[in-house]
C-alpha positions in Angstrom: 0.0 0.0 0.0 1.2 3.5 -0.7 1.4 6.3 1.7 -1.8 7.6 3.1 -3.4 10.4 1.2 -3.8 13.8 2.8 -7.1 15.6 3.0 -8.2 17.8 0.2 -8.5 20.8 2.4 -4.8 20.7 3.4 -3.8 20.3 -0.2 -5.9 23.3 -1.2 -4.5 25.4 1.5 -0.9 24.5 0.5 -1.6 25.3 -3.2 -3.2 28.6 -2.3 -0.3 29.4 0.0 2.3 28.5 -2.7 0.5 30.5 -5.3 0.3 33.5 -3.2 4.0 33.4 -2.3 5.1 32.7 -5.9 2.9 35.5 -7.3 4.2 38.0 -4.8 7.8 37.2 -5.5 7.5 37.0 -9.2 6.8 40.7 -9.1 9.5 41.6 -6.5 12.4 39.5 -7.8 14.4 40.0 -10.9 16.0 37.4 -13.0 19.2 37.4 -10.9 17.5 37.2 -7.5 16.1 34.2 -5.7 14.1 33.7 -2.6 16.0 32.0 0.2 13.4 32.4 3.0 12.1 28.8 2.7 15.6 27.5 2.8 16.4 29.4 6.0 13.2 28.4 7.8 12.8 24.9 6.4 9.1 25.6 5.6 7.0 27.8 3.4 5.9 31.1 4.9 3.4 33.8 4.1 4.3 37.5 4.6 3.8 40.8 3.0 6.1 42.3 0.4 6.0 45.8 1.7 6.6 45.2 5.3 10.3 44.6 5.9 9.8 44.4 9.7 7.8 41.3 9.3 10.4 39.7 7.2 13.2 40.7 9.7 11.2 39.4 12.6 10.5 36.1 10.7 14.2 35.7 10.1 15.1 36.4 13.7 12.5 33.9 15.0 13.8 31.3 12.6 17.4 31.8 13.6 16.5 31.7 17.4 14.8 28.4 16.9 17.7 27.1 14.9 20.1 28.2 17.7 17.9 26.4 20.4 18.0 23.2 18.3 21.7 23.5 17.7 22.4 24.2 21.4 20.3 21.1 22.4 22.5 19.0 20.1 25.7 20.4 21.6 24.5 19.6 25.1 23.6 16.1 24.1 27.0 15.5 22.4 28.9 17.0 25.4 27.0 15.1 28.2 25.4 12.2 26.5 21.7 11.6 26.1 21.3 9.7 29.3 22.9 12.3 31.5 20.8 15.3 30.6 18.9 16.7 33.6 15.2 17.2 33.2 14.4 20.8 32.6 17.9 21.6 31.3 16.7 22.0 27.8 13.4 23.6 28.6 12.3 27.1 29.4 14.8 29.1 31.5 17.9 27.2 30.2 20.8 28.6 28.2 19.5 26.7 25.2 16.2 28.5 25.2 17.8 31.9 25.1 18.8 31.7 21.5 22.6 31.7 22.2 25.1 30.7 19.5 26.0 27.0 19.6 29.7 27.8 20.1 28.9 29.9 23.1 26.7 27.1 24.5 29.6 24.7 24.0 31.9 26.9 26.1 29.3 27.2 28.8 28.7 23.5 28.9 32.5 22.6 29.0 33.0 25.1 31.8 30.3 23.5 33.9 27.5 26.1 33.6 24.4 23.9 33.2 21.5 26.0 34.4 21.4 29.8 34.5 20.9 31.6 37.8 17.9 33.8 38.3 19.8 37.0 37.5 21.1 35.4 34.3 17.7 34.1 33.4 16.2 37.6 33.6 19.0 39.6 32.2 20.3 37.7 29.2 17.1 37.6 27.1 16.5 41.3 27.9 20.0 42.3 26.7 19.8 40.2 23.5 16.4 41.7 22.5 16.1 44.2 19.7 16.3 47.2 20.0 19.0 47.1 22.7 17.7 48.4 26.0 19.6 49.6 29.1 19.5 47.5 32.2 20.1 47.8 35.9 20.8 44.4 37.6 20.8 43.8 41.3 21.3 40.5 43.0 23.2 39.3 46.0 26.9 38.6 45.6 27.9 35.3 44.2 24.8 35.0 42.1 26.5 35.0 38.7 26.3 38.7 37.6 29.5 38.5 35.7 28.2 35.9 33.2 24.9 37.8 33.0 26.6 40.6 31.0 29.5 38.7 29.5 27.3 36.2 27.7 25.3 38.8 25.8 28.5 40.8 25.2 30.2 37.9 23.3 26.9 37.1 21.5 26.3 40.6 20.4 29.9 41.1 19.1 29.7 37.9 17.1 32.6 36.3 18.8 35.0 37.5 16.1 37.5 40.3 15.8 36.5 43.4 13.8 39.1 44.6 11.4 37.9 48.2 11.6 39.7 50.3 14.2 37.9 51.1 17.5 36.8 49.2 20.6 33.2 48.0 20.6 32.7 47.3 24.3 33.9 48.8 27.6 33.7 47.3 31.0 34.4 49.6 34.0 35.5 47.9 37.2 36.6 49.5 40.5 39.5 47.1 41.5 42.4 45.6 39.6 41.9 42.0 41.0 38.3 42.0 39.8 39.4 43.2 36.4 41.9 40.4 36.1 39.1 37.9 37.1 36.7 39.3 34.5 39.4 39.1 31.8 40.0 35.5 32.5 36.3 34.5 32.5 35.7 36.5 29.3 38.6 34.8 27.4 37.4 31.3 28.6 33.9 32.1 27.4 34.9 33.3 23.9 37.6 30.7 23.4 35.2 28.0 21.9 33.8 30.2 19.2 34.4 28.4 15.9 36.8 30.1 13.5 34.7 29.2 10.5 31.8 31.3 11.5 30.6 33.8 8.9 31.4 32.2 5.5 28.9 31.1 3.0 28.4 27.7 1.5 30.5 27.1 -1.6 33.2 29.6 -0.7 36.8 28.7 -0.9 38.9 28.5 2.3 39.4 31.8 4.0 42.6 33.4 2.8 42.3 36.5 5.0 44.3 35.7 8.2 42.0 38.1 10.2 38.8 36.4 9.1 38.9 33.8 11.8 40.4 35.8 14.7 38.8 35.6 18.0 37.8 38.5 20.1 40.7 40.7 21.4 40.6 41.7 25.0 42.4 44.7 26.5 43.2 45.3 30.2 43.8 48.9 31.4 44.6 49.0 35.1 46.9 51.1 37.3 50.3 49.9 38.3 51.2 48.7 34.7 53.6 50.5 32.3 52.1 53.0 29.9 54.1 51.8 26.9 52.5 48.3 27.1 49.1 49.8 27.3 49.8 52.1 24.3 50.7 49.0 22.3 47.6 47.2 23.5 45.4 50.1 22.3 47.2 50.1 18.9 46.5 46.3 18.6 42.8 47.3 18.3 41.1 45.4 21.1 37.4 44.7 20.7 36.6 44.8 24.5 38.4 47.0 27.0 38.3 46.1 30.7 39.5 49.1 32.7 39.6 50.9 36.0 38.4 54.5 35.7 41.6 56.3 36.8 44.0 54.7 34.3 41.4 54.7 31.5 41.0 58.5 32.0 44.8 58.9 31.9 45.1 57.0 28.6 42.0 58.8 27.1 43.6 62.2 27.7 47.1 61.2 26.8 46.2 59.5 23.6 43.2 61.6 22.8 41.3 58.4 22.6 38.1 58.3 20.6 35.5 56.1 22.2 32.7 56.8 19.7 32.8 53.2 18.5 31.7 51.8 21.9 28.4 49.9 21.6 28.2 48.1 24.9 29.1 49.7 28.3 29.1 47.8 31.6 29.5 49.4 35.0 30.3 46.5 37.3 30.0 47.1 41.0 28.3 50.4 40.1 27.7 51.6 43.6 31.4 51.7 44.2 32.2 53.2 40.9 29.8 56.2 41.4 31.1 57.2 44.7 33.1 60.4 45.1 36.5 58.9 44.3 35.7 58.2 40.6 33.3 61.1 39.9 35.7 63.2 37.8 37.0 60.2 35.8 33.5 58.8 35.1 32.1 62.2 34.0 34.9 62.6 31.5 34.7 59.0 30.2 30.9 59.1 29.8 31.2 62.4 27.8 33.4 60.6 25.4 31.0 57.7 24.8 28.3 57.8 22.1 24.8 58.5 23.1 23.5 55.4 21.2 25.3 52.9 23.5 23.7 50.2 25.5 24.4 50.8 29.2 24.4 48.2 31.9 24.7 48.6 35.7 25.4 45.6 37.9 26.0 45.4 41.6 25.0 43.5 44.7 23.8 46.7 46.4 21.9 49.3 44.5 19.3 51.7 45.8 15.8 51.3 44.4 16.0 55.0 43.4 18.2 55.4 40.4 18.8 59.2 41.1 22.4 58.5 42.2 23.1 56.7 38.9 21.5 59.3 36.5 25.0 60.4 35.6 25.5 57.1 33.8 23.2 58.2 31.0 20.5 55.6 31.4 17.6 55.8 29.0 14.4 54.0 30.3 16.4 51.2 31.9 14.9 47.8 32.9 15.3 47.1 36.6 16.1 43.5 37.5 16.2 43.3 41.3 16.4 40.0 43.1 17.1 41.1 46.7 13.5 40.8 48.0 14.0 37.3 49.5 17.7 37.3 50.6 20.1 40.2 50.7 22.9 37.7 51.6 23.4 34.1 50.9 21.1 31.6 52.6 24.2 29.3 53.2 26.0 32.0 55.1 26.4 31.5 58.9 27.3 34.5 61.0 28.7 35.0 64.5 29.4 38.3 66.2 31.8 38.7 69.1 31.8 41.6 71.5 35.5 42.5 72.1 37.6 45.3 73.6 39.6 47.4 71.2 42.9 46.6 73.1 42.1 42.9 72.9 41.3 42.5 69.3 44.7 40.9 68.5 44.2 38.3 71.2 40.7 37.5 70.1 41.9 37.1 66.5 44.5 34.6 67.6 42.0 32.7 69.6 39.5 32.6 66.7 42.1 31.3 64.2 43.6 28.7 66.6 40.5 27.3 68.5 37.5 28.0 66.1 38.7 28.0 62.5 41.8 25.9 63.4 44.2 27.3 60.8 47.4 25.3 60.8 50.8 27.0 61.3 53.1 27.6 58.4 52.5 25.9 55.0 52.8 22.3 56.2 49.5 21.4 54.5 50.9 22.3 51.0 53.2 19.9 49.2 56.3 21.8 48.0 56.6 19.7 44.9 53.2 20.7 43.7 54.1 24.4 43.6 57.9 24.5 43.5 58.3 24.3 39.7 55.6 25.0 37.2 55.9 22.5 34.5 55.0 23.5 30.9 51.7 22.0 30.0 50.5 21.1 26.6 47.4 22.8 25.3 45.8 26.1 26.4 45.6 25.5 30.2 49.1 26.9 31.2 47.8 28.5 34.4 48.7 26.6 37.7 45.8 24.8 39.2 44.1 26.7 42.1 44.0 25.0 45.4 42.4 26.4 48.5 41.7 24.5 51.8 38.6 24.8 53.9 40.5 26.5 56.7 41.7 29.4 54.5 40.6 32.8 55.9 40.1 36.2 54.5 40.5 39.0 57.2 39.1 42.5 56.4 40.8 45.4 58.3 40.2 49.2 58.2 43.4 50.7 56.7 46.7 49.6 55.2 48.4 50.3 58.6 46.2 47.6 60.1 47.2 45.3 57.2 50.9 45.7 58.0 50.5 45.2 61.7 48.2 42.2 61.5 50.3 40.6 58.8 53.5 40.9 60.8 51.8 39.7 64.0 50.4 36.6 62.4 53.6 35.9 60.6 55.5 36.1 63.9 53.0 33.7 65.4 53.9 31.2 62.7 51.0 31.5 60.2 51.5 31.7 56.4 50.0 35.1 55.5 49.5 37.2 52.4 48.3 40.8 52.3 46.8 43.2 49.8 45.9 46.9 50.0 45.3 49.7 47.5 48.7 51.4 47.3 50.5 48.1 47.0 52.4 47.6 43.7 50.5 45.7 41.1 53.1 43.0 40.7 53.1 42.4 44.5 49.3 42.4 44.6 49.2 39.7 41.9 51.8 37.6 43.6 50.1 37.8 47.0 46.7 36.9 45.5 48.3 34.0 43.6 49.9 32.6 46.7 46.6 32.6 48.5 44.7 31.1 45.6 47.1 28.3 45.2 47.0 27.4 49.0 50.6 28.3 49.8 49.3 30.8 52.4 46.4 30.2 54.7 45.4 33.8 55.6 44.9 36.9 53.4 44.7 40.2 55.2 43.1 42.9 53.0 41.3 46.2 53.1 37.9 46.7 51.3 39.8 46.6 48.0 39.2 42.9 47.9 35.5 43.1 49.0 34.2 43.5 45.4 33.3 40.5 43.2 36.5 38.5 43.7 35.7 34.7 43.6 38.2 32.6 45.6 37.3 28.9 45.4 36.3 27.0 48.5 36.8 30.0 50.8 34.7 29.3 53.9 35.8 31.9 56.4 35.6 35.7 56.4 36.7 37.7 59.4 35.7 41.3 60.0 38.6 42.5 62.2 37.1 46.1 62.0 33.4 46.1 61.7 32.2 47.9 58.5 30.5 51.2 58.9 27.6 50.5 56.5 25.4 47.5 55.7 26.4 47.8 52.0 30.0 47.2 52.8 29.1 44.2 55.1 27.2 42.6 52.3 30.2 42.8 49.9 32.6 41.6 52.5 30.7 38.5 53.6 29.9 37.8 50.0 33.4 36.4 49.4 32.2 33.2 51.1 29.1 31.0 50.7 29.1 31.4 47.0 27.5 29.1 44.4 25.8 26.8 46.9 28.8 26.4 49.2 28.7 26.8 53.0 30.5 29.6 54.7 31.1 31.5 58.0 31.4 35.2 58.6 33.1 36.1 61.9 32.8 39.7 63.1 34.4 41.6 66.0 32.3 44.4 67.4 33.5 46.9 70.0 31.0 48.9 72.2 31.6 51.9 70.0 30.6 49.8 66.9 27.4 48.5 68.4 25.2 51.1 66.6 26.5 49.8 63.2 25.5 46.3 64.2 22.1 47.5 65.1 21.8 49.2 61.7 22.8 46.0 60.1 20.1 44.1 62.0 17.5 46.5 60.7 18.8 46.1 57.2 18.8 42.3 57.3 15.5 42.1 59.2 16.9 39.3 61.5 16.7 39.2 65.3 19.6 39.8 67.6 20.2 37.1 70.2 22.7 36.3 72.9 21.9 32.6 73.3 21.1 29.6 71.1 18.7 26.9 72.3 18.3 24.6 69.3 21.0 22.3 68.0 22.6 22.8 64.6 23.8 25.8 62.7 20.4 27.1 61.6 20.2 29.7 64.3 23.4 31.3 63.0 21.8 31.8 59.6 18.4 33.1 60.7 19.6 35.4 63.5 22.5 37.5 64.6 24.1 35.8 67.6 26.2 38.1 69.9 28.6 36.9 72.5 32.1 37.1 74.0 35.2 35.0 74.1 36.3 33.0 77.1 38.0 35.3 79.6 40.8 32.9 80.7 42.0 32.2 77.1 41.9 35.9 76.1 44.2 36.7 79.1 46.6 34.0 78.0 46.6 35.3 74.5 47.3 38.9 75.7 50.4 37.6 77.5 51.4 35.6 74.4 51.2 38.8 72.2 53.6 40.5 74.6 56.0 37.6 74.1 55.6 38.1 70.3 56.5 41.8 70.7 59.7 40.8 72.5 60.5 38.4 69.6 59.7 40.9 66.8 60.7 44.4 67.8 59.0 46.1 64.9 55.5 45.1 66.3 55.2 48.0 68.8 56.2 50.5 66.2 53.6 49.1 63.7 51.0 49.1 66.5 51.6 52.8 67.2 51.3 53.6 63.5 48.1 51.6 63.4 46.6 53.5 66.3 47.2 56.8 64.6 45.7 55.6 61.3 42.7 54.2 63.3 42.1 57.5 64.9 42.0 59.2 61.5 39.7 56.4 60.2 37.3 57.0 63.1 37.2 60.7 62.2 36.4 60.0 58.6 33.9 57.2 59.3 30.2 57.9 58.8 27.6 57.9 61.6 24.9 55.3 62.3 21.3 56.2 62.8 20.4 58.1 66.1 17.9 55.3 67.2 20.8 52.8 67.0 23.0 54.9 69.2 20.1 55.0 71.8 19.6 51.2 71.7 23.4 50.7 71.9 23.5 52.6 75.2 20.7 50.6 76.6 22.4 47.3 75.6 25.6 48.4 77.3 23.7 48.9 80.6 21.6 45.7 80.2 23.4 42.8 82.0 21.6 40.2 79.8 23.7 41.0 76.8 27.0 39.2 76.6 29.2 42.2 75.9 32.9 42.7 76.4 33.9 43.1 80.1 30.8 41.3 81.4 30.8 37.9 83.2 27.6 36.7 81.8 29.1 33.9 79.7 30.7 33.1 76.3 29.5 32.9 72.8 27.4 29.8 72.0 29.4 29.0 68.9 32.4 28.3 71.1 30.4 25.6 72.9 29.8 23.3 69.9 31.2 19.8 69.5 32.3 17.2 72.1 34.6 19.5 74.0 31.9 22.2 73.8 29.4 20.0 75.7 31.7 19.7 78.7 32.4 23.5 78.6 28.7 24.1 78.4 28.1 22.1 81.6 30.9 24.1 83.3 29.4 27.3 82.0 26.0 26.5 83.4 27.5 25.7 86.8 29.4 29.0 86.7 26.1 30.9 85.9 24.3 29.2 88.7 27.0 30.2 91.1 26.9 33.7 89.9 23.1 33.8 90.3 23.3 32.5 93.9 25.9 35.1 94.7 23.8 37.9 93.2 20.7 36.8 95.0 22.3 36.8 98.4 21.0 39.5 100.7 22.7 40.0 104.1 20.5 40.5 107.2 22.5 43.4 108.3 23.9 46.4 106.5 27.4 47.8 106.9 26.1 50.3 109.4 25.0 47.5 111.8 28.0 45.1 111.6 30.1 45.2 114.8 27.9 47.8 116.5 25.9 47.5 119.7 22.2 47.5 119.8 21.9 51.0 121.2 24.1 52.6 118.5 22.5 55.4 116.6 23.2 54.0 113.1 21.9 50.6 114.1 18.7 52.1 115.4 18.2 54.2 112.3 18.6 51.2 110.0 16.2 49.2 112.1 13.5 51.8 111.8 14.1 52.1 108.1 13.8 48.3 107.6 10.5 48.3 109.5 9.1 51.1 107.2 10.2 49.1 104.0 8.5 45.9 105.3 5.2 47.7 106.0 5.2 49.2 102.4 5.9 45.8 101.0 3.0 44.3 102.9 0.6 47.0 101.7 1.6 46.4 98.1 1.1 42.6 98.5 -2.3 43.2 100.1 -3.5 45.4 97.3 -2.5 42.8 94.6 -4.2 40.0 96.6 -7.5 41.9 96.8 -7.4 42.5 93.1 -6.9 38.8 92.5 -9.8 37.9 94.9 -12.2 40.2 93.0 -11.4 38.5 89.7 -13.6 35.6 88.6 -12.3 32.1 89.0 -12.6 31.2 85.4 -10.0 33.8 84.5 -7.5 32.5 87.0 -7.6 28.8 86.3 -8.2 27.3 82.8 -8.7 23.6 82.7 -6.5 23.0 85.7 -3.4 24.5 84.2 -1.3 27.5 85.5 -1.9 30.8 83.7 0.9 31.7 81.3 1.9 35.3 81.7 2.2 37.5 78.6 5.6 38.8 77.6 6.6 42.3 76.9 6.6 41.6 73.1 3.0 40.3 73.2 1.8 43.2 75.2 3.4 45.7 72.8 1.8 43.8 69.9 -1.7 44.2 71.4 -1.4 47.5 73.2 0.6 50.5 72.0 2.6 51.3 75.2 5.4 53.2 73.4 4.1 56.7 74.1 1.0 57.9 75.8 1.2 61.3 74.1 0.3 59.8 70.7 -3.2 58.8 71.9 -5.3 56.3 70.2 -4.1 55.1 66.8 -6.1 52.9 64.4 -3.9 50.5 62.5 -6.1 50.6 59.5 -6.0 54.3 59.0 -2.6 55.2 60.6 0.1 56.1 58.0 3.7 55.9 59.3 6.1 58.7 58.4 8.7 55.9 57.7 8.5 54.7 54.1 8.1 50.9 53.7 11.5 49.3 53.3 13.3 52.6 54.4 16.0 50.7 56.4 16.8 48.5 53.4 17.1 51.5 51.1 19.2 53.3 53.6 21.6 50.4 53.6 21.8 50.3 49.8 22.2 54.1 49.4 25.5 55.5 48.3 25.3 58.2 51.0 24.9 55.5 53.8 27.6 56.1 56.4 28.6 59.5 54.9 29.9 62.2 57.2 27.7 64.9 58.6 29.2 67.5 56.3 28.4 65.5 53.2 24.8 64.9 54.4 24.4 68.5 55.3 25.4 69.7 51.8 22.3 68.0 50.3 20.1 69.6 53.0 21.3 73.3 52.7 18.8 75.8 51.3 20.3 79.3 50.7 18.1 82.2 49.8 20.9 84.6 48.9 22.1 85.1 45.4 24.4 82.4 44.0 26.3 84.9 41.9 27.4 86.9 45.0 28.4 83.7 46.8 30.5 82.6 43.8 32.2 86.0 43.7 33.1 85.9 47.4 34.5 82.4 46.9 36.8 83.6 44.1 38.1 86.5 46.2 38.6 84.6 49.4 42.0 83.2 50.5 42.7 79.6 51.3 45.6 78.0 53.1 48.0 76.0 50.9 49.7 73.2 52.9 52.6 72.9 50.5 53.4 76.6 50.1 52.7 77.3 53.7 50.8 80.5 52.9 47.3 81.7 51.8 46.5 81.5 48.1 43.5 82.8 46.1 40.8 80.5 44.7 39.6 77.1 46.0 43.1 75.6 46.1 42.9 73.7 42.8 46.2 74.0 41.1 47.4 76.3 43.9 50.5 74.0 44.6 52.0 74.7 41.2 50.1 72.0 39.4 49.3 73.0 35.9 45.8 72.1 34.7 44.4 71.2 31.3 40.8 71.5 30.2 39.3 68.7 28.3 36.5 68.8 25.7 33.8 68.4 28.3 35.3 71.2 30.4 36.7 69.0 33.1 40.0 70.3 34.6 42.6 67.7 34.9 46.4 67.8 35.9 48.7 68.5 33.0 50.5 65.3 33.7 47.6 63.5 32.1 48.8 64.9 28.8 52.6 64.6 29.2 53.5 63.8 25.7 54.6 60.2 26.4 52.3 58.8 23.7 53.9 61.1 21.1 57.4 59.9 22.1 56.2 56.3 21.9 54.8 56.8 18.4 58.0 58.4 17.2 60.0 55.6 18.7 57.9 52.8 17.3 56.9 54.5 14.1 53.3 53.7 14.5 50.4 55.8 13.3 47.1 55.3 15.1 44.2 55.0 12.6 40.9 56.9 13.2 37.8 55.1 14.4 36.1 53.3 11.5 39.3 53.0 9.4 41.0 49.7 8.6 43.4 48.7 11.4 47.2 48.8 10.8 48.7 46.1 8.6 50.6 43.6 10.7 48.9 44.7 14.0 48.4 41.8 16.3 50.5 39.3 14.4 53.6 39.6 16.5 53.8 38.7 20.1 57.0 40.7 20.8 58.3 44.1 19.6 56.2 47.0 18.6 52.8 46.4 17.2 53.3 48.5 14.1 56.5 46.9 12.7 55.6 47.1 9.1 59.0 47.7 7.6 61.1 44.8 6.2 64.4 45.0 4.4 64.1 43.4 1.0 67.4 44.7 -0.4 69.5 42.2 -2.4 73.0 42.0 -0.9 75.9 40.1 -2.4 77.7 37.7 0.0 81.0 38.9 1.4 84.0 37.2 -0.5 85.9 34.6 1.5 89.2 35.6 3.1 92.0 33.4 1.8 94.1 34.0 4.9 91.4 32.8 7.3 92.0 29.5 9.1 88.6 28.0 7.9 89.0 29.0 4.2 89.5 25.5 2.9 86.6 24.2 4.9 84.2 26.8 3.6 85.3 26.2 0.1 84.5 22.6 0.4 81.1 23.4 1.8 80.3 25.8 -1.1 81.3 23.0 -3.6 79.0 20.5 -1.9 76.1 23.0 -2.1 76.7 23.6 -5.8 76.7 19.8 -6.4 73.4 19.5 -4.7 71.7 22.3 -6.5 73.4 21.5 -9.9 74.7 24.9 -10.2 76.1 27.9 -8.3 73.8 29.3 -5.7 72.9 32.9 -6.5 72.0 35.3 -3.8 68.5 36.4 -4.4 67.8 38.2 -1.1 69.3 39.1 2.2 68.3 35.7 3.6 70.2 32.8 1.9 68.3 29.8 0.8 65.2 31.8 -0.2 64.4 32.1 -3.9 62.5 35.1 -5.1 59.1 34.2 -6.5 57.9 36.0 -9.5 54.5 37.5 -10.1 52.9 40.8 -9.2 52.3 39.8 -5.6 55.4 37.6 -5.2 53.4 34.5 -4.4 51.6 36.1 -1.5 47.9 35.5 -0.8 45.7 38.5 -1.3 45.2 39.0 2.4 48.9 39.4 3.0 49.5 41.9 0.3 50.1 45.4 1.6 47.3 47.7 0.7 48.2 50.3 -2.0 45.5 52.7 -0.7 46.9 55.2 1.7 45.1 56.3 4.9 44.4 59.9 5.7 47.3 59.9 8.2 49.8 58.6 5.6 48.6 61.2 3.1 49.0 64.1 5.7 52.5 62.8 6.6 53.6 62.6 3.0 52.4 66.2 2.4 54.3 67.4 5.4 57.5 65.7 4.3 57.2 67.3 0.9 56.6 70.8 2.4 59.7 70.3 4.6 61.8 69.3 1.6 60.6 72.4 -0.4 61.2 74.7 2.5 64.7 73.3 2.9 65.6 73.6 -0.8 64.4 77.3 -0.9 66.6 78.3 2.1 69.8 80.4 1.3 73.0 78.7 2.1 74.7 79.5 5.4 78.0 80.2 3.7 78.9 83.9 3.3 79.4 84.6 -0.4 80.0 81.8 -2.8 77.6 78.9 -2.8 79.2 75.5 -2.4 78.6 72.9 -5.0 78.4 75.4 -7.9 81.3 76.2 -10.3 
């Protein structure tokens, strides 16, 4: 039997559809044109001839479906059909986002199976047409870097553009994070196939640039300017930069950034603080208005007023902090300590709780002593970090120096990083910690942003951060990507208000004891306690012994104290209610604060040893309660006196009066109880459970009698909903009073008169040691230059080093949109613009008959002639190379030097000719007769 026949209605519909499509295209297509829509989509389609948007949408939809199908095949080949997780190929997966198969292959090989929530919401929005600005906010460790790197590689096509000018810019606040983003981006774009872009039937690509992958450029401080000049000349597609050095290069090179299509502000809250304001304003003014702008950070205020300077145009807000501001796998413990005992508490924490081993005995020297050359592309040493590795955050670089020397003297393997450290040293110290050679890394807040250190489980806040935003970034270095982690924080009594602000921001209760077993209480609440007094005293004596062993520690301690005093002066203030609550907590004996004998932190009582210590602690508490409840029968005035003494008689009468008042109070309460009905006192034979203060406050408003009656349905609080959360995210959180007061000033006088007085007033110049006019900008003999946007910068930003480098390397920088320099990017060493090659034919030097090796060289020449059947003729400066005839000397068309001159070359040639003419027209310097003429 033949195949089943289709229904007539379907056949008629197909015929009508085919006739309509063929009739419409017979009119639109000429003899040399064909319709390829059916070949692209694999089916016959119906669309209008006049509407190009429908046709473009149809093509994009077809290509997206093809990408999803190709991506599914890639995952099946990489993992096998039997190992595919259910839901991995459905909605919300990387395959359903329409990504290129080569990009999906890179994600699969690197272990990225299922996108995170921020990636699931951001990537489709960034790949949609037309491009739209986006503001992304999610807790640290949620995959924000891939959320903008994947669309970046997809939008740039994964290939290098031969026209000059960068196409994407990623601005990052710290150098370590920039290096990390560069590594992730290169790994992501590495798997893009080199054959992308050619058509079926074409010959093999002859242009060497046609298969080049994306070029990445890194611009950070601490590196040499000459290397970065060469990198810009190499025409990178993507620039990863810190704002300060990028501004320096932009002014020095007069860099044109009009080709930028994709701008990313990573850790945007840190970028838009006061330190980078001038640099960002100048950089943004150089960017084209048609760019796509992205802002990503773990802490962003809901109001985008602070980020209006980024030039956002109707951005899409992706905010995923509603459920958890920090990781749900993060366990926290807060220790109340004294400022002078912080070092002893740190040693006790590292030794008894985290149990960090001394030295580097846990690392095998043969694993890291010599880096063997590996085949393939993975030449980087393997990263190794142990569970006990710890990251310690301190306030200033002086704290870093002191803590590092203290721990090193105690026998720990320590690395350190701070902002003013040399870049080479910073890279080395971070590499030592990543590879597990050192167990402890002491840093300032420079390492609190976005750095991913594998298997890091412990973060110590040696100095408590002044704002909730900084705390979120600090503790985000651990408990990343589903891993467990601990955050240990030291809190002095002066830092209690910041802890209370953090409690309001996180919305979690503050406790001093843990009743349930397990670590869940340290995730859901903030547990505050103290260290064991006896061990802290022992560690204080041990630190004194360390100071005797290392005589530089007392000096470093004094420097740290002076730096800490300046840090306290510049630190912002907490909210006034938090200061009020902190004073009450210090007076309340139930809180386990430093200096009290109430007990030790519950986290120190875990484990087998902790159970025994817990029993001893309960016995100690019981003894303290019995001592506190003891009331002597006699006062100090009655001890050792006779009965007729005046003081004894006075105290006896006073005791009688107090006993009578107590009896009256007891009688009044007993009568009130007798008047109450019996049903209210006894319920089903059980004792009455007294209501607590919290329950009473929930039912009755006892906070203030002056407010009067307040209906909860109609009462509107003057505090905005979520005000504490937004205060923690705000960029002005923790700012000084002077900075906050600047935004609150309202002056009714004329601004022109104020500006005139400011110009005439005198200011003290610290360097000149005298008063100078103006606001002090440039007063210390610093010359300023004005950029195109009107920003005043030091003249050292335009020092002429780039012009010297161009003259030395003979490189002309093309304009944006022109073809890049020939030979750029082909050589790994030397200058990027080495286009000059000596092709002069030089005859070999005749042999010297008096030379010792004359006979030997003659014999070698005869042998060479016998092999080649004739004398070898020198054809070029390199022997053994025969000159190939033809117009292009045997070169492929892609390697032939272009005969079309650029505008820079034309201007240079004209200038050379003008100089020659001017030189020929000059009179000779000789006084009468002209030399050379007879």
